[in-house]
N, C-alpha and C positions, 0 to 999 in steps of 0.2 A: 517701761518699755512706749516710745514711743508712737503716739494714735497713726494712724494710714491716711484719716480721712483731710483732705486740703493739700496731698503731696500729688505730687506729678508726678502720675501712674501713663504712660501712653499707650503701653498694650499690659492688657491683663487675661493670668490665665486663669482658668474656674475648675475646681476635681467637684463637680457635683454627687453623690450621692448613687452608689451604682445601684436601686431600685429602684422602679419605676412609678411605683407610689410617693417613697421619698423624694425622689428625684420633683415632683409635684409641690411637694411639701416642704421644697426649700426654695421654690416661685418668690415668696414674700420676701426674701432673703437677694434673691438676686434687682428683686425692682429693686431693694433698698443699697445694691450694689450699684448698679447700675444714674441713680439718683446722685448718687457721694462722687459719681466720676460724670459723668455725660458724656465728655469728647474722649472718652477710652474705647480701643479698642478694646470690647471682654468675650476672649476665646474660650467654649467650652472644649472640656479633654474627656472623652465619657468611654464607658464602653454603645457598642452598636442600637439598643434599645432604648440609652437614652438620648444616644443622637439624635435619631427617630425624632423621637417625643417635641426633641425642645430647639427644635428645627423643619421651621421657622421659629422666632420667639420676637418680642420686642427686647428682653433686656438682654442679649447677644446678636454679635452679630454674625459669629462664623465658629462649625463644632471642629474639635480633629475626631476621628473616631479612633478605641484606644482597643484594640480586637484580640482580646488573649486567649483566646478560642481560635482565633483566625492568622493576621498578618504577623502577631503581636504572638504568638505562643513563642511560652519557654525563654531559655537567660538568653536569645540569640533577639527575637522579637522585642525584649526587655529594650535590650541598648540599641537598636532599632526604633523601637516609639523615644526615647530617654533621646537620644540623639538628632531625630526631627523636632521637638521640642524644644533639644537647647536652637536649633537654625534660626526659634521664630523669637528670640534673641527675649520673648517678658522683662518685666520692669516689674511681675508684680506678679505671687500664684498663693489664689488665691481656696485652702481647700478647705469645702466642708464636705468628704469625706474623711471617715474618722482614722481611715490603716495611717498602718505607717508609712508601705508602701508609697502615694499621693510625695507622702514631703522626703522619700530617699531622690521617684526620680524630677522631682525640682530639684530638689540641691544639687543633682547629677545634670540637669540641665543647666544649672550653672544659674538661675531665678535670681537675683539682691537678695528681694525680700522675698520672707515664703509666711503667710497668713493661716491661721488653724488653730482648733483645738488640743492641747497636749494633753490628747492619747494617744494609746497603744505604742508606750512610754516614747513619743520620734518631738518630744520638745525643745532637745539638743538640735533638730533638723531646723527648726521649728526659728526666725529670725521675729517674727510675734506671735509668739504661742497664750492659749488664752483659757484661761484651768478653768478645767470643769468641779460642781460642783456636786453634792448629792441634789438638792433643787434645784439648779442645772435636770439632771439628767430625769426630773418628773415632770418634764417643763411636759407643750406639745413639741411637736416632731418641729415646725412649722416655728415655733418661737424659741427651742431651741437650738435651729440657725439663725435667727435671729441675736439671739445672748451672742452667740460668737462675736457678729459685727459691733454689736453696741462693747463686749471688751475692742474690740478696735478703734474704737473712736467716730466708729460709723450708722446713724440712729434712724428705725425701723420707716420704708416711706407707707404706701398703704401696704393695709396685714387683711393683701388675698391673695387664693390661687388664682393662676394665670398660668392658659395656653394658649395658642392659637391656630385655630386651623383655614386654612388659602379659602376661598370663597370657589374653589373647584371645584374642592373637597369637600364640603358642605352641594354642594348641587348634588355631588355624586351619592354623596348619601342618603340627602333626600330623595331620587330618585331610584336607590335603592330600596330602599319603606316604602315610598306609596303611603300612602293614605292610611293612618292610626288609626283611635293613639293610639301607643306601643310600649310594651316595658319591657329593659333589658334588662334577663337574669344573667350573673355573672357571678357561678358557683365556683371555679376557684379558687384558687389563694394557692402563689407558686413559694410560696417560704413554706407550706410542708403540708399536711392532710390536717392537724389539727385546728388549720383553719375555716376548713369547710364542711357545710350541712350535708346533710343525704343527695344524691339524687335526685331521689323517687320521694320528698318532700318538695325539693324544689318544682318537680312535678306539677306533684298538687295543686301548688299552689300557685302556680303559673292558668290550670285551669280553672282554680279560684276566681284569679281575676279577669278571667275574659270573661265567665259566665257572672260575674260579679259587676262588672266596671266596663269592661266589653275591649278591653285591653288586650291588643296581641304579643308575640311572646319574642322575643331576639334575645335569642343565647347566641355569649359573647364570653372570650374566653383565650387563653395563651395556645401554641400547634402542643404540650406536652398538655390537655386537658379534654382531650376531643370525646376520648371511650364517656368521660362525665355527662359532657352536650351532647352524645349520640343515646343515655341512657335517660338524659333529664328525657330530648323528644321521641325518644319509647316509649317513655312511660306516660304521655299526655295524653284524653286524648283528643283536644282543641291543634291545634297546628300549628304548629312553632315552622322560626324562622333562623336556621341552626348553623351557623359564621362562628362558632371556638375551633381555633387554629386556620379560621381560613380568613386569617387579616389582615395586611402590617401594623405594628404602631398605631402609625398615623390612620389606616381608611377605621379601625377600631377609636377612635377619639372622634372622628366626622361620627361616626352612629353614632355614639353616644352623646355627644352634642345634640343631636340629633330627634332621640327620644322626651317620651310624656316622663316616664319615670325611671325609677332603677333599683330591684332588691339584686342583693349583691352581699358577702362576704369583707371581709374586710383585708381586704386587696387593694391594688394600685389600679386597677379597671376604677375602682370605687373613687377615687381618689379623682384620678381625673373628669369621673362625672362632676365632681363635685369643683372641679374647678373648670365648665360648665356650667354651673347653677342648675344640677338638675337637683330633683327630686327625690332623697334615697332613703330608703328602710333598708340600714343594718345591719347587719349579721354580729356578732361578740362571742367570740367564745375564749379562747388563753390570748386571746393579744388585750394592750391595759388600752382601753377606750377612751382616759385622762390625756393618752400620748398619742391616742393615731384616728382617734373619730375622725371623720371629712365636714371640712370647713365649707357650709355652704347656705346656703338662708331657708332649706327646706328638705328637715334630713329628720328622720324619729331612728332611735336606736332601739335592737332587742339586743335580750343580752339578760344571763342566766344567772343573780348572786349565788355559786355554787362560792367551797371550799376554798376549793386547789384554786379557781382560778384568780386574776391572772395568771400562768404559769409561763406561756412565752414561751415554749416548743414547740417544734417543728409535729412533732410528734407525740399524740397521749399513750397516757403509758400505762392507762387503766383503763376509764369506760367511756371517755369520751363526756361524761353527761354535759359540757359545758355547753356544747352544738346539741345534742342530743338529747334534752332535757326541753329545747323552743319544738311549737311545736307549728304544724303549719294556719292554726285558728291565733294563734302568737303572729306570725308573720302578715295573714291579711290583713288582721282587726291593724296592727297598726299603717299601712296602705289605707284602711277605712279614715284612720283617728290623720292621719297625715290631710290624703285627699280633702276634711270636713275642715282644717284647718290655711287650708291652703287660699 
């Protein structure tokens, strides 16, 4: 397989992962791609949430929204998107998304060079297919994406997460929050309920951080998590600023960039906070902390070494012991240890 580095590719299509957290962990690879092709136009094609996350971003020039629940719904919408990509006349497609659909679209759009992992039976559709080994699958997600580029002859650049807020977004967030210190409580997880700690215990943690450390609690999360946010707010003795389900992706980014501490499940907002190098206490249960831990300078993980974890399941089929065994004292103690070490 011929390496891509050094080739003349004026226009590059990139398909990042679909999940917010994975897209954040993909940013070191985007940086390596930008370093390898400094004069190329790099265009991301992704779902609406990921496009919002990465627009603007220093490693891409623009985004194209692929909305499978809206304008690109169904087979008609799929063909419409393929025609849109074909009109762009890309010279190279770099597919960080593992699904076969990404390779099908790149092939139907007539993109001459199509690179990515040979997963999901799509090697035949790629001109530059990178083999996935068992070792590769055990890498941290950020390294997983960088390893793919290494297989294409593209070396890693800076290996840190990066997101970008505009000055106006940062001013708006600071104006909304006012004087702190603030702790962001992120109680949701879009992947499934198995990754979530109980709202009652999040309420108790927020109250303890208010009384012990003087933190004000900002509750954050997606539109499908409003009931969780309401339950936490109702269970607190101290006052909470509940923004669960009330922010855009960009507003959530700016708020997380502005807080002093984050207490979170393993989820997309955790990685957003890591990209802004916020101090993080993260609760891990069914997911593999070796592959998805936050990459930031100040981080402590709270997890229990139970025999069934990591199971990687969306819903727990038994007693949810991996999360249920985590106590309020465990989390508050981790916050104290993190602050003492900073």
